[in-house]
C-alpha positions in Angstrom: -87.3 88.1 7.4 -83.4 89.9 8.8 -80.3 88.0 9.2 -78.5 88.9 12.0 -74.5 89.7 11.1 -71.9 88.1 13.1 -70.6 90.8 15.6 -67.0 91.5 14.1 -63.9 89.6 15.6 -62.8 92.8 17.7 -66.7 93.6 19.0 -66.1 89.8 20.5 -62.4 90.7 21.7 -63.6 94.1 23.8 -66.9 92.0 25.1 -64.7 89.0 26.3 -62.3 91.5 27.8 -65.0 93.1 29.8 -66.3 90.4 31.2 -62.8 89.2 32.3 -62.4 92.4 34.1 -65.4 92.4 35.8 -64.0 88.7 36.9 -66.0 86.6 34.8 -63.8 84.0 33.5 -66.7 81.4 32.7 -68.3 83.7 30.2 -65.9 85.1 29.0 -64.4 81.8 27.9 -67.8 80.5 26.5 -67.7 83.6 24.0 -64.0 83.4 23.3 -64.8 79.6 22.2 -67.4 80.3 20.5 -65.6 83.2 18.7 -62.4 81.0 17.7 -64.3 78.4 16.5 -65.8 80.7 13.6 -62.6 82.3 13.2 -59.7 79.9 14.1 -57.2 81.4 12.5 -57.7 84.5 14.9 -54.7 84.7 17.5 -56.1 87.8 19.0 -59.4 85.6 20.2 -56.9 82.7 20.8 -54.6 84.4 23.5 -57.8 86.1 25.3 -58.9 82.4 25.3 -55.3 80.9 26.9 -56.1 83.9 29.2 -59.7 82.8 30.6 -58.7 79.5 30.8 -55.2 80.6 33.3 -57.8 82.2 35.0 -60.0 79.5 35.4 -56.9 77.2 36.4 -57.9 75.2 33.4 -54.4 74.5 32.4 -55.1 71.9 29.5 -57.4 73.7 28.1 -54.9 77.4 28.0 -52.2 75.1 26.7 -54.4 74.0 23.6 -55.3 77.6 23.2 -51.7 78.6 22.9 -50.3 76.1 20.5 -53.2 76.9 18.1 -51.9 80.4 18.2 -48.9 79.1 17.8 -49.7 76.7 15.1 -50.6 80.1 13.5 -47.7 82.1 14.0 -44.7 79.9 15.8 -42.8 83.1 16.7 -45.3 84.9 18.5 -43.5 85.9 21.1 -46.2 86.3 24.3 -47.5 83.0 23.3 -44.0 81.3 23.7 -43.3 82.7 26.7 -47.4 82.1 28.4 -46.6 78.6 27.2 -43.6 78.2 29.7 -45.9 79.9 32.3 -49.0 77.4 31.7 -46.3 73.9 31.6 -44.7 75.2 34.5 -48.4 75.8 36.3 -48.8 71.9 35.3 -46.0 71.0 37.3 -43.4 69.6 34.0 -40.2 71.5 34.9 -38.0 70.2 32.4 -40.7 70.9 29.7 -41.3 74.5 31.2 -37.4 75.4 31.0 -37.4 73.6 27.5 -40.6 76.2 26.4 -39.0 79.1 28.3 -35.9 78.8 26.4 -37.5 79.0 22.8 -39.0 82.1 23.8 -36.0 83.9 25.3 -34.5 83.2 22.2 -37.4 85.9 20.6 -37.4 88.4 23.2 -37.7 91.8 22.3 -34.0 93.7 23.9 -34.9 95.6 25.6 -38.2 94.6 27.0 -41.3 96.2 27.6 -41.9 97.0 31.4 -44.6 94.5 31.7 -42.3 92.1 30.1 -39.3 92.4 32.9 -40.0 90.3 35.6 -41.5 87.3 33.9 -38.6 87.5 31.3 -36.3 87.4 34.3 -38.3 84.8 35.9 -37.9 82.6 32.5 -34.0 82.5 32.9 -34.3 82.1 36.4 -36.0 78.4 35.4 -33.8 77.8 32.5 -30.9 78.3 34.6 -32.2 76.2 37.0 -32.7 73.1 34.9 -29.3 73.7 32.6 -27.8 73.2 36.2 -29.8 70.6 36.9 -29.1 68.7 34.1 -25.2 69.5 34.0 -25.2 67.7 37.3 -27.0 65.0 36.3 -24.3 64.8 33.4 -21.7 64.8 35.2 -23.1 62.3 38.0 -23.1 59.8 35.0 -19.6 60.4 33.5 -18.3 60.4 37.2 -17.5 56.8 36.5 -16.3 56.6 33.2 -14.0 59.5 34.2 -12.6 57.3 37.7 -12.0 54.8 34.7 -9.7 56.3 33.2 -7.7 57.6 35.6 -5.7 60.6 35.8 -6.7 62.4 32.7 -7.6 65.5 31.7 -11.2 66.3 31.6 -11.2 69.8 31.3 -12.7 70.0 27.3 -15.4 66.8 27.9 -16.5 69.2 31.3 -16.6 72.3 29.2 -18.7 70.0 26.0 -21.3 69.3 28.9 -21.8 72.6 29.9 -21.8 73.6 26.1 -24.4 70.8 25.7 -26.7 72.3 28.4 -26.5 75.6 27.3 -24.6 76.7 30.4 -21.5 77.7 28.2 -21.2 78.9 24.7 -19.8 77.7 22.3 -16.2 80.1 21.9 -14.7 80.5 18.4 -11.8 82.7 17.4 -13.1 86.1 16.7 -10.1 88.5 15.5 -10.3 91.7 14.6 -7.7 91.3 12.0 -6.7 88.3 10.6 -8.1 84.7 11.2 -5.8 81.8 10.4 -8.2 79.0 9.2 -7.7 75.3 10.6 -6.0 76.0 13.7 -7.4 74.5 17.2 -9.1 77.1 19.6 -7.3 76.9 22.4 -7.9 78.9 25.1 -4.9 78.2 27.1 -1.6 76.3 25.9 -0.2 73.3 27.4 3.2 74.4 28.4 5.4 72.0 26.5 4.4 73.6 23.6 6.8 76.6 24.7 10.6 75.3 25.9 11.5 78.6 26.8 8.7 79.4 29.4 10.5 77.6 32.7 13.9 79.4 31.8 11.0 82.6 31.8 9.8 81.6 34.6 13.0 81.7 36.6 13.9 85.2 35.3 10.9 86.7 37.5 12.7 88.1 40.2 15.0 90.2 38.1 12.1 91.4 35.6 10.1 92.4 38.8 12.9 94.2 40.3 13.3 96.0 37.2 9.3 96.7 37.2 9.4 98.7 40.6 12.0 101.0 39.1 9.6 101.8 36.6 7.0 102.3 39.2 8.8 104.1 41.2 9.3 106.6 38.5 6.1 106.5 36.8 8.0 106.8 33.7 6.9 106.2 30.2 3.6 104.7 31.4 0.4 105.3 28.9 -3.3 104.3 28.6 -3.3 101.3 26.9 -7.0 101.9 25.2 -6.0 105.3 23.1 -8.9 105.4 20.5 -9.4 108.9 19.0 -12.3 110.9 18.6 -14.9 109.9 16.3 -13.4 106.0 16.9 -16.4 103.8 18.3 -16.0 102.8 21.7 -17.8 100.0 22.4 -16.7 98.3 25.7 -13.7 100.7 26.1 -15.8 103.7 26.7 -14.7 103.3 30.5 -11.2 102.7 29.9 -10.3 105.2 26.8 -7.3 107.2 28.2 -7.7 105.9 31.5 -4.8 105.2 33.1 -6.5 102.6 35.2 -5.0 100.0 32.3 -1.5 101.8 31.7 1.6 100.0 29.8 5.4 100.7 29.6 6.2 99.0 25.8 9.9 97.6 25.0 8.0 96.7 21.4 4.8 97.9 20.1 3.7 96.7 17.0 6.9 95.8 15.6 8.6 98.6 16.9 11.4 98.4 19.6 11.0 101.3 22.6 14.8 101.5 22.4 14.7 104.2 25.9 12.2 101.5 27.9 14.6 98.8 26.6 17.7 101.2 28.2 16.1 101.7 31.0 15.4 97.9 32.2 18.2 96.3 30.1 17.8 92.9 31.6 14.5 92.5 30.8 14.9 93.7 27.6 17.6 91.0 27.0 15.6 88.7 28.2 12.6 89.5 25.9 15.4 89.4 22.9 15.9 86.0 23.5 12.5 84.7 23.3 11.1 83.5 20.0 8.7 87.0 19.4 6.4 87.2 17.0 7.7 88.9 14.7 6.5 90.9 11.5 7.3 94.1 10.6 4.8 97.0 11.4 2.8 94.5 13.5 4.5 92.7 15.7 6.2 91.8 18.3 4.3 93.3 21.2 6.0 93.5 24.4 4.8 95.5 27.2 4.7 95.9 31.5 0.6 95.9 32.1 -0.7 97.6 34.8 -3.9 97.5 36.2 -5.3 99.9 38.7 -7.1 98.4 42.3 -10.8 97.8 41.3 -10.6 97.7 37.5 -12.2 95.5 35.0 -11.0 94.8 31.7 -14.1 94.2 29.5 -14.6 90.9 27.3 -12.5 92.0 24.1 -10.7 89.9 21.6 -7.7 90.7 20.1 -6.3 90.9 16.4 -5.1 87.8 14.7 -5.0 83.7 16.2 -1.3 83.5 13.8 0.2 84.6 17.0 -0.8 83.9 20.8 -0.1 86.0 24.3 2.0 85.4 27.1 1.4 86.4 31.1 4.4 86.4 33.2 2.6 87.7 36.8 5.1 90.1 38.1 2.9 91.9 40.9 -0.4 89.7 41.7 -2.7 90.8 44.5 -5.2 88.4 45.4 -8.9 88.5 43.9 -7.5 89.2 39.9 -9.2 86.5 38.1 -9.3 86.0 34.3 -10.9 84.4 31.7 -10.5 83.3 28.5 -13.9 81.5 26.6 -15.4 79.7 29.2 -12.0 78.8 31.1 -11.8 81.2 34.0 -8.7 80.9 35.9 -6.1 82.9 38.8 -2.4 83.4 38.2 -0.1 82.5 40.4 3.1 84.1 41.3 6.1 82.4 39.0 4.2 80.7 36.8 3.3 81.6 33.3 0.8 81.0 30.5 0.3 81.1 27.0 -3.6 82.0 25.3 -4.9 82.8 22.7 -6.4 86.4 22.9 -8.7 85.7 19.4 -10.9 84.2 21.6 -12.6 86.2 23.8 -11.3 86.9 27.2 -11.3 89.6 30.5 -9.5 90.4 33.5 -10.2 91.4 37.2 -8.7 93.6 39.5 -10.8 93.4 42.4 -8.1 94.0 45.0 -6.6 97.1 46.5 -3.4 96.9 44.7 -1.8 97.1 41.3 -1.7 94.0 39.1 1.3 93.8 36.6 2.3 91.8 33.9 4.6 91.3 31.3 2.9 90.5 28.5 4.2 89.8 24.8 3.1 87.6 22.0 4.9 84.4 20.6 3.7 82.6 16.8 0.9 80.2 17.7 2.7 77.1 18.0 0.1 75.8 14.9 1.8 77.4 12.2 4.8 76.0 10.4 7.5 78.3 10.0 6.4 78.9 6.1 3.1 80.1 7.0 4.4 82.3 10.1 6.5 83.8 7.0 3.9 84.0 4.7 1.3 85.3 7.1 3.8 88.5 7.4 4.1 88.7 4.1 0.3 88.7 3.6 -0.2 91.5 6.2 2.5 94.1 4.8 0.6 93.2 1.1 -2.7 94.5 2.5 -0.7 97.2 4.2 0.1 98.5 1.0 -3.0 97.8 -1.1 -4.6 100.0 1.9 -1.7 102.8 1.1 -2.7 102.6 -2.5 0.6 101.2 -3.8 
């Protein structure tokens, strides 16, 4: 008497696939259910079984097959993505969004062509769910906000957006030096800088000298100047490009005497400010000229030990700025100070140039002793790299 061998899984799969191509989802499902019972650890059989169940619109059965596959490999991307599809078909959009969100964390980059549209759909479902959840939470908090009168709720609003996944947590990521235990403040309160009203009152004087510089186009240079062989990353479009040009008064601690002489009143105003003076590193002070329809891509500065002040001098409409999750529009005659170790970006979507006076001051959370020691630390690092 001859014992018949059980067909190999690949043969069973091929037979089931042929039935599926022929439109026989019922027959394929019967074969695959028997195969899954005989080989419960075979993910390929379970995925084809899920497909057969989907073609029959038996969504609970499809979900059971997918969950069985994920019990074997919780990181199987196609099973995770398909689970979102099945739950969506079952009408539970919140659970579908949660499943899609899990899948998207493992999405290949770049995805295969057949995955592009499903991944886009998953992202849309997740974004819609996050917006619904944010709206719900903000509405539930509204009465409590009113009870607290005119308090500033920007931080709790950002907390909600991070909590639901609409926004990313923003943390300092400086290119050179991170000073620890300093609050990561995107935009500082003006109260930290008692000199700001006087600076703002000088806007017409500074702008007058700026117009002289622009009329002669003297000493303007591209801000981004990365040498051959340097990684360009986000700076490829702006490298040696006058679309973002600067006119330095101070550059990494070195005074540009000719430029200061050309704009003596601006130089005098800067001299009265508590600039972040660090030999070979600071201050930096400049006119920053951004040409029409130019974007400065997301980036971070060198350190959070010092922070950056912007004073608008020429400000057309359609100019915007983002630091972390905080997006703001400038106002003429109004300066602000921000932490550029947090990711930030700028846009000039107008037909005119946008010009700022930009300079750095010490982070107000550092003590005088810490400021002195930061300067010495950077000088010591410079000496070490020089082999001294």
